Z-matrix of the N, CA and C atoms (Angstrom, degrees):
N
C 1 1.447
C 2 1.520 1 110.73
N 3 1.317 2 116.03 1 -36.30
C 4 1.465 3 119.99 2 -179.05
C 5 1.522 4 110.97 3 -62.44
N 6 1.339 5 116.99 4 -38.25
C 7 1.467 6 120.46 5 -179.85
C 8 1.524 7 110.49 6 -65.39
N 9 1.331 8 116.91 7 -41.67
C 10 1.470 9 120.40 8 178.06
C 11 1.517 10 110.54 9 -63.74
N 12 1.315 11 116.54 10 -43.82
C 13 1.470 12 120.89 11 178.99
C 14 1.521 13 111.16 12 -61.73
N 15 1.318 14 116.73 13 -44.13
C 16 1.466 15 120.77 14 -178.56
C 17 1.526 16 111.07 15 -66.16
N 18 1.340 17 116.86 16 -41.82
C 19 1.455 18 121.13 17 -177.77
C 20 1.523 19 112.18 18 -68.66
N 21 1.334 20 117.23 19 -39.60
C 22 1.463 21 120.93 20 -175.07
C 23 1.518 22 114.20 21 -98.18
N 24 1.317 23 116.49 22 -18.12
C 25 1.464 24 119.68 23 -177.67
C 26 1.517 25 113.09 24 87.11
N 27 1.319 26 117.08 25 2.60
C 28 1.466 27 122.51 26 176.24
C 29 1.525 28 107.69 27 -159.10
N 30 1.317 29 116.45 28 162.51
C 31 1.462 30 120.68 29 177.61
C 32 1.526 31 108.00 30 -91.43
N 33 1.322 32 117.86 31 110.83
C 34 1.459 33 119.51 32 179.04
C 35 1.530 34 111.20 33 -61.43
N 36 1.317 35 115.21 34 140.21
C 37 1.468 36 120.36 35 179.70
C 38 1.523 37 111.16 36 -57.36
N 39 1.336 38 116.92 37 -37.65
C 40 1.465 39 120.03 38 -179.34
C 41 1.521 40 111.36 39 -61.92
N 42 1.323 41 117.02 40 -40.03
C 43 1.468 42 120.96 41 179.02
C 44 1.526 43 109.42 42 -65.79
N 45 1.313 44 116.89 43 -43.47
C 46 1.470 45 120.45 44 178.80
C 47 1.522 46 110.59 45 -62.19
N 48 1.328 47 117.03 46 -40.59
C 49 1.474 48 120.10 47 179.62
C 50 1.527 49 110.54 48 -67.99
N 51 1.338 50 117.20 49 -43.13
C 52 1.468 51 120.22 50 178.72
C 53 1.521 52 111.19 51 -64.01
N 54 1.318 53 116.79 52 -29.63
C 55 1.465 54 121.08 53 -177.96
C 56 1.522 55 112.60 54 -65.25
N 57 1.325 56 117.43 55 -14.05
C 58 1.470 57 118.87 56 175.27
C 59 1.533 58 110.18 57 -68.16
N 60 1.316 59 116.66 58 -16.54
C 61 1.470 60 123.08 59 171.79
C 62 1.531 61 105.89 60 -124.83
N 63 1.331 62 117.51 61 85.50
C 64 1.464 63 121.23 62 -173.09
C 65 1.526 64 114.95 63 -52.39
N 66 1.323 65 117.76 64 -35.18
C 67 1.456 66 119.67 65 -179.80
C 68 1.531 67 110.91 66 -69.40
N 69 1.323 68 116.42 67 -34.92
C 70 1.461 69 119.89 68 175.91
C 71 1.522 70 110.15 69 -63.42
N 72 1.318 71 116.47 70 -49.81
C 73 1.461 72 119.94 71 179.99
C 74 1.523 73 110.50 72 -60.49
N 75 1.319 74 117.38 73 -46.14
C 76 1.460 75 121.29 74 179.83
C 77 1.527 76 110.62 75 -60.87
N 78 1.324 77 116.08 76 -44.15
C 79 1.463 78 120.32 77 179.08
C 80 1.508 79 112.01 78 -61.79
N 81 1.336 80 116.67 79 -45.69
C 82 1.464 81 119.25 80 179.52
C 83 1.523 82 111.01 81 -62.83
N 84 1.334 83 117.37 82 -46.39
C 85 1.464 84 119.79 83 -178.19
C 86 1.526 85 111.49 84 -61.43
N 87 1.328 86 116.69 85 -40.08
C 88 1.470 87 119.96 86 178.65
C 89 1.525 88 111.46 87 -68.04
N 90 1.341 89 116.22 88 -45.82
C 91 1.460 90 119.39 89 179.99
C 92 1.524 91 111.89 90 -63.84
N 93 1.330 92 116.55 91 -42.51
C 94 1.467 93 118.42 92 -179.05
C 95 1.528 94 111.14 93 -67.69
N 96 1.336 95 117.85 94 -34.63
C 97 1.468 96 120.20 95 176.03
C 98 1.531 97 110.66 96 -65.77
N 99 1.323 98 116.78 97 -41.32
C 100 1.465 99 120.12 98 176.66
C 101 1.527 100 110.59 99 -62.64
N 102 1.330 101 116.33 100 -42.04
C 103 1.462 102 120.11 101 179.59
C 104 1.526 103 110.81 102 -65.21
N 105 1.316 104 117.09 103 -42.29
C 106 1.473 105 120.33 104 178.35
C 107 1.530 106 111.60 105 -62.58
N 108 1.330 107 117.12 106 -27.40
C 109 1.470 108 121.48 107 179.59
C 110 1.532 109 112.11 108 -90.24
N 111 1.323 110 117.09 109 3.60
C 112 1.463 111 120.37 110 -178.38
C 113 1.525 112 110.69 111 -69.15
N 114 1.323 113 115.66 112 172.36
C 115 1.465 114 120.19 113 -179.94
C 116 1.524 115 112.70 114 -82.81
N 117 1.319 116 117.91 115 -4.97
C 118 1.467 117 120.43 116 174.13
C 119 1.524 118 108.98 117 -67.02
N 120 1.318 119 116.99 118 138.10
C 121 1.460 120 119.98 119 178.10
C 122 1.535 121 109.87 120 -69.03
N 123 1.323 122 115.36 121 163.06
C 124 1.463 123 121.03 122 -173.64
C 125 1.528 124 112.85 123 -58.03
N 126 1.319 125 118.13 124 -43.56
C 127 1.466 126 119.18 125 -179.46
C 128 1.523 127 111.55 126 -66.39
N 129 1.318 128 117.94 127 -38.91
C 130 1.467 129 120.22 128 177.42
C 131 1.529 130 110.66 129 -63.18
N 132 1.328 131 116.54 130 -40.07
C 133 1.471 132 119.51 131 177.16
C 134 1.527 133 110.17 132 -62.61
N 135 1.324 134 116.76 133 -43.68
C 136 1.463 135 119.96 134 -179.45
C 137 1.527 136 111.64 135 -67.30
N 138 1.330 137 117.31 136 -34.20
C 139 1.468 138 120.30 137 174.97
C 140 1.517 139 109.42 138 -61.55
N 141 1.328 140 117.04 139 -45.34
C 142 1.465 141 120.34 140 177.84
C 143 1.525 142 110.34 141 -59.40
N 144 1.309 143 117.02 142 -48.56
C 145 1.471 144 121.15 143 -176.83
C 146 1.522 145 110.45 144 -61.68
N 147 1.326 146 117.06 145 -46.94
C 148 1.468 147 119.64 146 -179.34
C 149 1.525 148 111.56 147 -67.22
N 150 1.328 149 117.38 148 -33.22
C 151 1.464 150 120.30 149 176.71
C 152 1.518 151 109.99 150 -64.49
N 153 1.321 152 117.10 151 -43.85
C 154 1.466 153 120.54 152 177.73
C 155 1.527 154 110.98 153 -67.65
N 156 1.326 155 116.63 154 -40.84
C 157 1.469 156 120.59 155 -177.34
C 158 1.523 157 111.77 156 -65.09
N 159 1.336 158 117.32 157 -43.28
C 160 1.466 159 118.74 158 179.09
C 161 1.527 160 110.46 159 -74.25
N 162 1.316 161 117.77 160 -36.27
C 163 1.464 162 120.68 161 178.07
C 164 1.525 163 110.50 162 -61.11
N 165 1.326 164 116.34 163 -44.01
C 166 1.469 165 121.05 164 -178.73
C 167 1.522 166 112.43 165 -91.31
N 168 1.326 167 116.23 166 4.48
C 169 1.462 168 123.61 167 175.71
C 170 1.526 169 113.09 168 54.20
N 171 1.316 170 114.80 169 47.58
C 172 1.466 171 120.67 170 176.88
C 173 1.528 172 108.62 171 -94.19
N 174 1.326 173 115.11 172 97.67
C 175 1.470 174 120.33 173 -177.37
C 176 1.524 175 111.80 174 -58.28
N 177 1.313 176 116.27 175 -33.83
C 178 1.460 177 120.73 176 -178.17
C 179 1.530 178 111.54 177 -68.80
N 180 1.332 179 116.96 178 -47.13
C 181 1.472 180 120.21 179 179.52
C 182 1.524 181 111.22 180 -64.50
N 183 1.344 182 116.91 181 -38.89
C 184 1.464 183 119.19 182 178.28
C 185 1.523 184 109.74 183 -61.73
N 186 1.320 185 117.57 184 -46.68
C 187 1.467 186 120.75 185 179.63
C 188 1.526 187 111.26 186 -62.99
N 189 1.324 188 116.61 187 -46.37
C 190 1.462 189 121.02 188 -177.60
C 191 1.531 190 111.49 189 -61.61
N 192 1.321 191 116.14 190 -42.77
C 193 1.461 192 118.67 191 -176.54
C 194 1.524 193 112.16 192 -84.31
N 195 1.325 194 118.26 193 -18.57
C 196 1.465 195 120.37 194 168.07
C 197 1.523 196 108.15 195 -66.04
N 198 1.325 197 116.44 196 -43.26
C 199 1.471 198 120.55 197 177.64
C 200 1.529 199 110.15 198 -60.91
N 201 1.326 200 116.97 199 -42.33
C 202 1.464 201 120.06 200 -179.69
C 203 1.527 202 111.12 201 -65.92
N 204 1.331 203 116.98 202 -44.49
C 205 1.460 204 120.21 203 178.21
C 206 1.527 205 111.01 204 -60.89
N 207 1.315 206 116.42 205 -40.26
C 208 1.466 207 120.98 206 178.14
C 209 1.526 208 109.85 207 -63.55
N 210 1.329 209 116.72 208 -43.81
C 211 1.468 210 121.42 209 -178.12
C 212 1.529 211 112.46 210 -64.50
N 213 1.327 212 117.15 211 -32.13
C 214 1.473 213 118.86 212 -179.39
C 215 1.530 214 111.99 213 -89.01
N 216 1.322 215 116.81 214 1.68
C 217 1.458 216 120.56 215 175.70
C 218 1.515 217 115.17 216 81.40
N 219 1.335 218 117.38 217 26.47
C 220 1.469 219 120.28 218 177.19
C 221 1.527 220 109.34 219 -63.76
N 222 1.308 221 115.74 220 149.78
C 223 1.466 222 121.17 221 -179.47
C 224 1.528 223 110.01 222 -61.21
N 225 1.320 224 117.45 223 134.46
C 226 1.474 225 120.39 224 178.08
C 227 1.531 226 112.64 225 -55.42
N 228 1.341 227 117.14 226 -34.07
C 229 1.471 228 120.66 227 179.09
C 230 1.532 229 110.97 228 -63.98
N 231 1.325 230 116.22 229 -37.46
C 232 1.462 231 120.53 230 178.00
C 233 1.524 232 109.82 231 -66.79
N 234 1.312 233 116.66 232 -46.20
C 235 1.471 234 121.06 233 -179.16
C 236 1.524 235 110.40 234 -60.39
N 237 1.326 236 116.85 235 -46.20
C 238 1.468 237 120.86 236 179.79
C 239 1.525 238 110.81 237 -61.71
N 240 1.329 239 116.94 238 -44.81
C 241 1.461 240 120.51 239 179.97
C 242 1.530 241 111.24 240 -61.78
N 243 1.322 242 117.51 241 -41.45
C 244 1.463 243 120.52 242 178.46
C 245 1.521 244 111.43 243 -64.76
N 246 1.321 245 117.14 244 -45.62
C 247 1.467 246 121.48 245 -178.52
C 248 1.532 247 111.92 246 -66.03
N 249 1.338 248 115.60 247 -37.06
C 250 1.465 249 120.32 248 -175.28
C 251 1.520 250 113.31 249 -96.27
N 252 1.326 251 116.94 250 5.82
C 253 1.467 252 122.50 251 178.52
C 254 1.527 253 111.80 252 58.34
N 255 1.326 254 115.25 253 41.73
C 256 1.460 255 122.29 254 179.49
C 257 1.522 256 109.73 255 -101.67
N 258 1.343 257 117.93 256 164.87
C 259 1.469 258 119.61 257 176.13
C 260 1.533 259 110.48 258 -57.80
N 261 1.313 260 115.72 259 138.60
C 262 1.465 261 120.06 260 -178.90
C 263 1.525 262 110.31 261 -80.20
N 264 1.331 263 117.06 262 142.05
C 265 1.464 264 120.57 263 -177.72
C 266 1.531 265 114.24 264 -72.72
N 267 1.310 266 118.10 265 -17.69
C 268 1.463 267 122.76 266 -178.73
C 269 1.536 268 108.35 267 -102.57
N 270 1.345 269 117.03 268 122.31
C 271 1.472 270 121.33 269 -174.95
C 272 1.524 271 112.97 270 -62.27
N 273 1.315 272 117.55 271 -39.06
C 274 1.468 273 120.18 272 -179.76
C 275 1.525 274 110.63 273 -66.00
N 276 1.328 275 116.90 274 -44.86
C 277 1.463 276 120.36 275 178.72
C 278 1.525 277 111.23 276 -68.46
N 279 1.330 278 116.95 277 -33.12
C 280 1.467 279 120.54 278 175.91
C 281 1.531 280 110.16 279 -63.96
N 282 1.336 281 116.92 280 -37.76
C 283 1.469 282 120.77 281 177.17
C 284 1.519 283 110.50 282 -65.59
N 285 1.323 284 116.72 283 -38.27
C 286 1.464 285 120.91 284 176.77
C 287 1.525 286 109.81 285 -63.12
N 288 1.325 287 116.69 286 -47.81
C 289 1.460 288 120.54 287 -179.57
C 290 1.535 289 111.15 288 -61.15
N 291 1.326 290 116.70 289 -44.18
C 292 1.464 291 120.47 290 179.01
C 293 1.523 292 110.74 291 -61.05
N 294 1.331 293 116.70 292 -40.05
C 295 1.460 294 120.34 293 179.83
C 296 1.526 295 111.09 294 -66.65
N 297 1.321 296 117.27 295 -42.35
C 298 1.472 297 121.02 296 177.01
C 299 1.526 298 109.26 297 -57.07
N 300 1.307 299 116.95 298 -49.17
C 301 1.474 300 120.80 299 -179.28
C 302 1.524 301 111.43 300 -61.13
N 303 1.331 302 116.04 301 -40.73
C 304 1.458 303 120.24 302 -179.56
C 305 1.525 304 111.05 303 -66.19
N 306 1.320 305 117.41 304 -43.54
C 307 1.466 306 120.68 305 178.29
C 308 1.530 307 109.97 306 -59.08
N 309 1.321 308 116.79 307 -44.80
C 310 1.470 309 120.43 308 179.71
C 311 1.523 310 110.61 309 -66.50
N 312 1.340 311 116.62 310 -49.71
C 313 1.466 312 120.76 311 -175.44
C 314 1.521 313 113.40 312 -64.35
N 315 1.340 314 117.16 313 -29.05
C 316 1.469 315 120.49 314 -178.64
C 317 1.525 316 112.37 315 -102.51
N 318 1.323 317 116.79 316 5.90
C 319 1.468 318 121.47 317 -176.03
C 320 1.530 319 110.41 318 52.36
N 321 1.329 320 115.62 319 39.47
C 322 1.455 321 121.30 320 176.54
C 323 1.516 322 115.29 321 88.50
N 324 1.318 323 118.00 322 -5.99
C 325 1.469 324 121.13 323 -179.62
C 326 1.531 325 109.93 324 -85.82
N 327 1.320 326 114.87 325 61.98
C 328 1.460 327 123.26 326 -174.67
C 329 1.530 328 109.59 327 -76.45
N 330 1.319 329 116.29 328 136.26
C 331 1.465 330 120.13 329 178.06
C 332 1.528 331 110.38 330 -70.50
N 333 1.322 332 115.11 331 160.52
C 334 1.466 333 120.31 332 175.99
C 335 1.531 334 110.39 333 -60.10
N 336 1.324 335 115.98 334 -35.87
C 337 1.463 336 120.20 335 -179.84
C 338 1.526 337 110.98 336 -65.71
N 339 1.335 338 117.25 337 -43.76
C 340 1.464 339 120.38 338 -179.75
C 341 1.526 340 111.20 339 -67.48
N 342 1.321 341 116.96 340 -40.27
C 343 1.465 342 119.74 341 175.92
C 344 1.527 343 109.69 342 -64.10
N 345 1.323 344 116.54 343 -42.79
C 346 1.454 345 120.87 344 178.77
C 347 1.520 346 112.69 345 -61.04
N 348 1.331 347 116.89 346 -38.34
C 349 1.469 348 120.60 347 178.29
C 350 1.523 349 110.24 348 -63.26
N 351 1.320 350 116.73 349 -41.46
C 352 1.467 351 121.48 350 177.78
C 353 1.532 352 110.00 351 -63.58
N 354 1.321 353 116.28 352 -48.52
C 355 1.468 354 121.19 353 -178.08
C 356 1.529 355 111.79 354 -65.24
N 357 1.322 356 117.19 355 -31.31
C 358 1.471 357 120.49 356 -177.90
C 359 1.527 358 112.71 357 -69.42
N 360 1.311 359 117.05 358 -10.79
C 361 1.470 360 120.87 359 178.13
C 362 1.530 361 111.76 360 -100.18
N 363 1.333 362 116.02 361 20.79
C 364 1.459 363 120.24 362 174.10
C 365 1.522 364 114.55 363 92.16
N 366 1.313 365 117.44 364 3.33
C 367 1.460 366 120.49 365 176.49
C 368 1.526 367 109.18 366 -84.91
N 369 1.324 368 116.57 367 164.28
C 370 1.466 369 122.27 368 -177.48
C 371 1.527 370 110.48 369 -115.92
N 372 1.323 371 115.50 370 167.87
C 373 1.460 372 120.55 371 175.71
C 374 1.526 373 109.97 372 -61.73
N 375 1.326 374 116.80 373 -38.75
C 376 1.468 375 120.16 374 176.24
C 377 1.529 376 110.19 375 -58.12
N 378 1.317 377 116.50 376 -43.13
C 379 1.460 378 120.19 377 -179.25
C 380 1.524 379 111.75 378 -68.85
N 381 1.329 380 117.53 379 -30.68
C 382 1.466 381 119.90 380 174.89
C 383 1.527 382 109.71 381 -60.60
N 384 1.316 383 116.53 382 -41.04
C 385 1.465 384 120.22 383 177.79
C 386 1.527 385 111.57 384 -72.68
N 387 1.330 386 117.12 385 -31.43
C 388 1.464 387 119.73 386 175.55
C 389 1.528 388 111.36 387 -67.56
N 390 1.328 389 116.90 388 -26.51
C 391 1.467 390 120.32 389 172.56
C 392 1.533 391 109.19 390 -60.63
N 393 1.323 392 116.95 391 -41.50
C 394 1.467 393 120.61 392 177.70
C 395 1.530 394 110.10 393 -60.94
N 396 1.321 395 117.09 394 -41.40
C 397 1.465 396 121.57 395 176.98
C 398 1.529 397 110.21 396 -59.52
N 399 1.322 398 116.93 397 -47.34
C 400 1.461 399 120.59 398 179.90
C 401 1.519 400 112.38 399 -63.63
N 402 1.323 401 116.36 400 -40.58
C 403 1.466 402 119.74 401 177.71
C 404 1.520 403 109.83 402 -61.32
N 405 1.321 404 116.85 403 -42.03
C 406 1.462 405 120.13 404 178.27
C 407 1.511 406 112.34 405 -61.83
N 408 1.331 407 116.23 406 -47.50
C 409 1.470 408 120.71 407 -178.80
C 410 1.516 409 111.39 408 -61.27
N 411 1.332 410 116.34 409 -44.68
C 412 1.461 411 118.44 410 -173.79
C 413 1.522 412 113.64 411 -89.14
N 414 1.321 413 117.81 412 -9.49
C 415 1.461 414 119.58 413 165.48
C 416 1.525 415 107.68 414 -71.53
N 417 1.321 416 115.89 415 -44.86
C 418 1.473 417 121.35 416 177.24
C 419 1.527 418 110.38 417 -56.37
N 420 1.315 419 116.67 418 -48.56
C 421 1.462 420 121.65 419 -177.35
C 422 1.525 421 112.13 420 -65.93
N 423 1.327 422 116.82 421 -52.20
C 424 1.465 423 119.16 422 -175.02
C 425 1.520 424 111.97 423 -65.08
N 426 1.310 425 117.14 424 -42.49
C 427 1.467 426 119.13 425 -179.43
C 428 1.524 427 110.97 426 -70.36
N 429 1.330 428 117.08 427 -39.10
C 430 1.464 429 120.09 428 176.40
C 431 1.518 430 112.11 429 -62.33
N 432 1.331 431 116.67 430 -43.62
C 433 1.466 432 120.19 431 178.89
C 434 1.520 433 111.78 432 -63.73
N 435 1.316 434 116.74 433 -40.08
C 436 1.473 435 119.66 434 179.73
C 437 1.527 436 110.76 435 -69.15
N 438 1.323 437 116.20 436 -43.38
C 439 1.464 438 119.93 437 -178.72
C 440 1.521 439 111.83 438 -61.30
N 441 1.328 440 116.64 439 -39.61
C 442 1.471 441 120.47 440 -178.49
C 443 1.523 442 112.94 441 -87.38
N 444 1.341 443 115.68 442 -2.98
C 445 1.477 444 120.37 443 -177.87
C 446 1.531 445 110.66 444 57.62
N 447 1.326 446 116.10 445 40.99
C 448 1.467 447 120.87 446 -178.53
C 449 1.527 448 109.69 447 -56.41
N 450 1.318 449 116.72 448 123.98
C 451 1.467 450 120.18 449 -178.78
C 452 1.525 451 111.39 450 -78.75
N 453 1.305 452 114.68 451 160.82
C 454 1.456 453 120.84 452 176.47
C 455 1.521 454 108.87 453 -74.87
N 456 1.316 455 116.67 454 128.26
C 457 1.465 456 120.90 455 177.63
C 458 1.526 457 108.99 456 -70.13
N 459 1.339 458 117.60 457 143.73
C 460 1.469 459 120.49 458 179.55
C 461 1.533 460 113.45 459 -53.36
N 462 1.318 461 117.44 460 -33.44
C 463 1.470 462 120.72 461 -179.87
C 464 1.530 463 112.44 462 -63.51
N 465 1.325 464 117.10 463 -17.63
C 466 1.462 465 121.16 464 -178.07
C 467 1.528 466 113.05 465 -106.05
N 468 1.317 467 117.57 466 3.87
C 469 1.470 468 120.62 467 -172.26
C 470 1.528 469 113.13 468 -57.15
N 471 1.324 470 118.05 469 -34.20
C 472 1.468 471 119.18 470 -179.33
C 473 1.527 472 112.33 471 -70.09
N 474 1.335 473 117.23 472 -13.00
C 475 1.458 474 121.69 473 -179.78
C 476 1.533 475 112.09 474 -107.89
N 477 1.332 476 117.05 475 13.91
C 478 1.467 477 122.16 476 -177.13
C 479 1.527 478 110.72 477 -52.60
N 480 1.320 479 114.71 478 145.66
C 481 1.462 480 122.27 479 -178.75
C 482 1.513 481 108.37 480 -135.11
N 483 1.301 482 115.99 481 143.70
C 484 1.457 483 120.45 482 176.62
C 485 1.515 484 108.97 483 -133.33
N 486 1.313 485 115.01 484 137.86
C 487 1.459 486 120.07 485 175.15
C 488 1.516 487 110.76 486 -89.25
N 489 1.320 488 116.83 487 4.97
C 490 1.452 489 121.34 488 -178.23
C 491 1.516 490 113.21 489 98.43
N 492 1.337 491 118.03 490 -8.42
C 493 1.464 492 121.28 491 179.08
C 494 1.518 493 109.06 492 -123.98
N 495 1.311 494 115.73 493 93.01
C 496 1.458 495 120.66 494 -179.61
C 497 1.523 496 112.32 495 -95.16
N 498 1.317 497 117.29 496 10.45
C 499 1.457 498 120.09 497 -171.20
C 500 1.523 499 113.64 498 -63.54
N 501 1.345 500 118.95 499 -29.23
C 502 1.469 501 119.68 500 -176.36
C 503 1.514 502 112.50 501 -114.87
N 504 1.307 503 117.25 502 -2.74
C 505 1.449 504 120.78 503 -174.43
C 506 1.520 505 111.34 504 -65.75
N 507 1.314 506 116.27 505 128.81
C 508 1.448 507 121.63 506 174.48
C 509 1.510 508 114.87 507 77.81
N 510 1.324 509 117.06 508 2.23
C 511 1.462 510 119.52 509 179.61
C 512 1.519 511 110.02 510 -90.96
N 513 1.309 512 114.97 511 156.86
C 514 1.457 513 119.37 512 172.78
C 515 1.516 514 108.47 513 -75.79
N 516 1.324 515 117.33 514 146.89
C 517 1.452 516 118.81 515 177.20
C 518 1.522 517 109.94 516 -61.44
N 519 1.324 518 114.98 517 145.85
C 520 1.455 519 119.15 518 177.58
C 521 1.522 520 108.52 519 -66.00
N 522 1.345 521 117.30 520 141.06
C 523 1.464 522 118.50 521 178.30
C 524 1.525 523 110.36 522 -65.23
N 525 1.302 524 115.73 523 146.99
C 526 1.460 525 120.85 524 178.89
C 527 1.520 526 108.33 525 -82.82
N 528 1.315 527 115.72 526 128.87
C 529 1.462 528 121.63 527 177.50
C 530 1.523 529 107.13 528 -84.18
N 531 1.337 530 115.71 529 94.63
C 532 1.462 531 120.15 530 -174.96
C 533 1.520 532 112.29 531 -65.56
N 534 1.322 533 117.69 532 -29.18
C 535 1.467 534 120.27 533 177.84
C 536 1.528 535 109.85 534 -65.59
N 537 1.333 536 116.34 535 -42.23
C 538 1.463 537 120.40 536 179.38
C 539 1.521 538 110.87 537 -66.89
N 540 1.327 539 116.96 538 -39.14
C 541 1.459 540 120.84 539 178.88
C 542 1.521 541 109.41 540 -64.22
N 543 1.319 542 116.65 541 -44.83
C 544 1.458 543 120.69 542 178.77
C 545 1.517 544 111.97 543 -61.49
N 546 1.340 545 116.54 544 -42.03
C 547 1.460 546 120.89 545 178.98
C 548 1.518 547 111.03 546 -64.91
N 549 1.323 548 116.59 547 -40.40
C 550 1.460 549 120.95 548 -179.17
C 551 1.523 550 111.24 549 -65.38
N 552 1.326 551 117.07 550 -37.06
C 553 1.465 552 119.37 551 -177.89
C 554 1.520 553 111.82 552 -77.43
N 555 1.330 554 117.84 553 -27.10
C 556 1.465 555 119.23 554 178.97
C 557 1.520 556 111.38 555 -84.45
N 558 1.343 557 117.70 556 -21.06
C 559 1.458 558 120.94 557 178.62
C 560 1.522 559 111.92 558 -79.16
N 561 1.318 560 118.01 559 -19.92
C 562 1.469 561 120.10 560 -174.82
C 563 1.497 562 112.19 561 -81.00
């Protein structure tokens, strides 16, 4: 948590929420560091992250990585396409996005044709496996953020994103009625 605070100048709410499960936070930080050190270029990594974030409807990850894309000078058209789930204007990045979706949709059972399409855009077999690493890291992040209802930090408000369903965003999870759960399991 200290590293996140030092790097950003504040403790992100998502990090604080993940810290309630220290192994989850540690796992995410390690996986994301490994992914950042992968041979995939920065824009390809961000395409993967934004694809996972919009797919899993993690408003926090979309905002955070919109801010990152803006900071690195990514084309506004690319950022808009990623946020709005539109075709990407860059063919190589579009191939990366298509491959990410295929890996997720097929649970890794990618056809030779789909792998070939990814490789034909200058990516390598090593990078195909690094896509799996990124999917793992950002599945952990997006699902953890949604489960904990991690709120958007004020520093990211200008990059806010909505999938059209704000009904549960930022709320605490409803308490589990253990009596009802117990009754349901004994009635079956």
